[in-house]
Kinemage of the C-alpha trace (Angstrom):
@kinemage 1
@onewidth
@group {chain A} dominant
@subgroup {mainchain}
@vectorlist {calphas} color= white
{ca unk a 1} P -28.709 25.330 -27.844
{ca unk a 2} L -25.092 25.164 -29.030
{ca unk a 3} L -23.966 26.719 -25.753
{ca unk a 4} L -25.667 23.949 -23.778
{ca unk a 5} L -24.042 21.261 -25.899
{ca unk a 6} L -20.643 22.911 -25.455
{ca unk a 7} L -21.136 23.176 -21.688
{ca unk a 8} L -22.236 19.529 -21.542
{ca unk a 9} L -19.131 18.430 -23.484
{ca unk a 10} L -16.854 20.455 -21.221
{ca unk a 11} L -18.456 18.898 -18.134
{ca unk a 12} L -18.076 15.405 -19.605
{ca unk a 13} L -14.392 16.043 -20.302
{ca unk a 14} L -13.855 17.454 -16.814
{ca unk a 15} L -15.503 14.437 -15.171
{ca unk a 16} L -13.531 12.086 -17.418
{ca unk a 17} L -10.223 13.685 -16.451
{ca unk a 18} L -11.203 13.675 -12.789
{ca unk a 19} L -12.026 9.966 -13.087
{ca unk a 20} L -8.560 9.218 -14.475
{ca unk a 21} L -6.949 11.103 -11.600
{ca unk a 22} L -9.122 9.317 -9.026
{ca unk a 23} L -8.194 5.927 -10.465
{ca unk a 24} L -4.478 6.635 -9.943
{ca unk a 25} L -5.146 7.606 -6.313
{ca unk a 26} L -7.429 4.641 -5.679
{ca unk a 27} L -4.597 2.550 -4.209
{ca unk a 28} L -3.751 3.559 -0.647
{ca unk a 29} L -1.551 2.344 2.184
{ca unk a 30} L -3.117 3.205 5.538
{ca unk a 31} L -1.400 3.041 8.934
{ca unk a 32} L -3.493 2.482 12.043
{ca unk a 33} L -2.168 2.578 15.602
{ca unk a 34} L -2.392 -0.676 17.550
{ca unk a 35} L -4.695 0.920 20.119
{ca unk a 36} L -7.321 1.498 17.419
{ca unk a 37} L -7.584 -2.117 16.183
{ca unk a 38} L -8.036 -5.612 17.579
{ca unk a 39} L -6.760 -8.914 16.236
{ca unk a 40} L -10.311 -10.136 15.642
{ca unk a 41} L -11.363 -7.258 13.363
{ca unk a 42} L -12.558 -8.260 9.901
{ca unk a 43} L -11.476 -6.326 6.801
{ca unk a 44} L -14.514 -4.027 6.755
{ca unk a 45} L -13.945 -3.025 10.398
{ca unk a 46} L -10.231 -2.503 9.749
{ca unk a 47} L -11.026 -0.266 6.778
{ca unk a 48} L -13.483 1.734 8.863
{ca unk a 49} L -10.855 2.164 11.598
{ca unk a 50} L -8.261 3.176 9.009
{ca unk a 51} L -10.514 5.829 7.505
{ca unk a 52} L -11.666 7.139 10.892
{ca unk a 53} L -8.532 6.931 13.039
{ca unk a 54} L -5.682 5.986 10.720
{ca unk a 55} L -3.722 7.962 8.185
{ca unk a 56} L -2.710 7.489 4.583
{ca unk a 57} L 1.003 6.749 4.349
{ca unk a 58} L 1.259 6.342 0.564
{ca unk a 59} L -0.913 6.264 -2.545
{ca unk a 60} L -0.265 5.000 -6.061
{ca unk a 61} L 1.084 8.471 -6.849
{ca unk a 62} L 4.012 7.769 -4.493
{ca unk a 63} L 4.987 4.452 -6.112
{ca unk a 64} L 7.861 4.468 -8.576
{ca unk a 65} L 7.919 0.720 -9.277
{ca unk a 66} L 6.634 -2.528 -7.793
{ca unk a 67} L 8.625 -5.739 -8.251
{ca unk a 68} L 5.860 -8.320 -8.082
{ca unk a 69} L 7.878 -11.493 -7.563
{ca unk a 70} L 9.687 -10.064 -4.559
{ca unk a 71} L 6.814 -7.812 -3.410
{ca unk a 72} L 9.358 -4.988 -3.254
{ca unk a 73} L 8.089 -1.445 -3.723
{ca unk a 74} L 10.192 1.581 -4.654
{ca unk a 75} L 8.843 5.013 -3.832
{ca unk a 76} L 9.558 8.313 -5.476
{ca unk a 77} L 10.479 11.554 -3.729
{ca unk a 78} L 10.541 10.188 -0.177
{ca unk a 79} L 12.175 12.015 2.683
{ca unk a 80} L 12.117 10.239 6.030
{ca unk a 81} L 13.346 11.742 9.264
{ca unk a 82} L 14.853 9.340 11.763
{ca unk a 83} L 14.732 5.572 11.829
{ca unk a 84} L 13.170 2.674 13.656
{ca unk a 85} L 15.502 0.886 16.036
{ca unk a 86} L 12.815 -1.162 17.775
{ca unk a 87} L 11.060 -2.520 14.697
{ca unk a 88} L 8.319 -0.871 12.733
{ca unk a 89} L 8.948 1.249 9.665
{ca unk a 90} L 10.711 4.567 9.237
{ca unk a 91} L 9.153 4.919 5.763
{ca unk a 92} L 5.633 4.449 7.097
{ca unk a 93} L 6.488 6.226 10.373
{ca unk a 94} L 4.962 3.272 12.196
{ca unk a 95} L 5.743 1.248 15.297
{ca unk a 96} L 6.169 -2.536 15.176
{ca unk a 97} L 2.691 -3.120 16.649
{ca unk a 98} L 0.864 -0.760 14.263
{ca unk a 99} L -1.222 -2.150 11.414
{ca unk a 100} L -1.059 -1.345 7.709
{ca unk a 101} L -3.817 -1.802 5.160
{ca unk a 102} L -3.340 -1.844 1.412
{ca unk a 103} L -6.668 -0.754 -0.040
{ca unk a 104} L -7.853 -0.647 -3.646
{ca unk a 105} L -11.034 1.395 -3.805
{ca unk a 106} L -12.946 0.098 -0.786
{ca unk a 107} L -11.427 -3.375 -0.862
{ca unk a 108} L -8.736 -4.393 1.638
{ca unk a 109} L -6.106 -6.359 -0.284
{ca unk a 110} L -3.516 -6.758 2.472
{ca unk a 111} L -3.741 -6.171 6.188
{ca unk a 112} L -0.644 -6.709 8.238
{ca unk a 113} L 1.969 -5.324 10.554
{ca unk a 114} L 5.524 -4.094 10.526
{ca unk a 115} L 8.837 -5.810 11.102
{ca unk a 116} L 9.497 -6.618 14.735
{ca unk a 117} L 12.707 -5.651 16.502
{ca unk a 118} L 15.704 -7.953 16.144
{ca unk a 119} L 16.175 -10.874 13.829
{ca unk a 120} L 14.990 -13.437 16.386
{ca unk a 121} L 11.612 -11.828 17.057
{ca unk a 122} L 8.817 -12.851 14.711
{ca unk a 123} L 6.583 -10.147 13.253
{ca unk a 124} L 3.293 -9.848 15.097
{ca unk a 125} L 1.181 -10.398 11.964
{ca unk a 126} L 1.513 -12.916 9.146
{ca unk a 127} L 1.979 -10.283 6.439
{ca unk a 128} L 4.320 -7.467 7.378
{ca unk a 129} L 6.302 -4.601 5.923
{ca unk a 130} L 10.035 -4.271 6.314
{ca unk a 131} L 11.972 -1.243 5.162
{ca unk a 132} L 14.593 -1.611 2.465
{ca unk a 133} L 16.809 1.226 1.359
{ca unk a 134} L 15.767 4.818 2.034
{ca unk a 135} L 13.176 4.653 -0.764
{ca unk a 136} L 11.864 1.081 -0.683
{ca unk a 137} L 10.065 -1.505 1.382
{ca unk a 138} L 9.110 -5.145 1.035
{ca unk a 139} L 5.820 -6.849 1.827
{ca unk a 140} L 6.880 -10.116 3.437
{ca unk a 141} L 5.286 -13.164 5.062
{ca unk a 142} L 6.223 -14.983 8.246
{ca unk a 143} L 6.278 -18.317 6.441
{ca unk a 144} L 6.821 -19.627 2.937
{ca unk a 145} L 3.886 -20.501 0.706
{ca unk a 146} L 3.320 -22.123 -2.630
{ca unk a 147} L 2.623 -19.392 -5.195
{ca unk a 148} L -1.112 -20.143 -5.372
{ca unk a 149} L -1.503 -20.074 -1.563
{ca unk a 150} L 0.538 -16.930 -0.892
{ca unk a 151} L -1.726 -14.335 0.783
{ca unk a 152} L 0.120 -11.657 -1.194
{ca unk a 153} L -1.121 -13.178 -4.460
{ca unk a 154} L -3.783 -10.594 -5.357
{ca unk a 155} L -4.899 -10.600 -8.983
{ca unk a 156} L -6.785 -7.314 -8.560
{ca unk a 157} L -3.617 -5.599 -7.319
{ca unk a 158} L -1.487 -7.110 -10.073
{ca unk a 159} L -3.945 -5.941 -12.749
{ca unk a 160} L -4.166 -2.468 -11.219
{ca unk a 161} L -0.373 -2.106 -11.107
{ca unk a 162} L -0.091 -3.320 -14.711
{ca unk a 163} L -2.746 -0.826 -15.880
{ca unk a 164} L -0.946 1.992 -14.082
{ca unk a 165} L 2.415 0.848 -15.508
{ca unk a 166} L 3.892 0.455 -12.038
{ca unk a 167} L 5.030 -3.173 -12.379
{ca unk a 168} L 8.756 -3.607 -12.805
{ca unk a 169} L 10.780 -6.642 -13.764
{ca unk a 170} L 14.407 -7.683 -13.577
{ca unk a 171} L 16.830 -7.461 -10.724
{ca unk a 172} L 15.501 -5.656 -7.678
{ca unk a 173} L 18.888 -4.078 -7.054
{ca unk a 174} L 18.596 -2.195 -10.355
{ca unk a 175} L 16.502 0.966 -10.092
């Protein structure tokens, strides 16, 4: 009888530790090629396409810090080969017309594109990613919004980042 109780406790601990690990990996950035999506796809269809045909670019494990006000994300241990001269993202290894999804669990928080080539060309999607330094990127919008209307204003994401101690404050230029 004592053996069964001990085995049950060990299994409970193992599942508990696995649950903590899964929670940290629950945040994912997917990249999907333009050919695999359409502009009219709803979030559930985009997520399905991302899981079937896309790839995971980053998870919460890869995030060093997230500056909420600026929507600037610093990554840890990133090595990127080459760059993007025609738009897109070297960090995400994506073309300008590709699509990114930021997913928490099975919920799409952001769906957008990547920075278009040249400063005069608008990004193809309202929310887009533009590379920063070699280890950072920014989630930007094509137009300015009031804070309450900003499509990047996701309470679920903010709470998740706070729980995982990934939120940073202060000057973005300070790492």
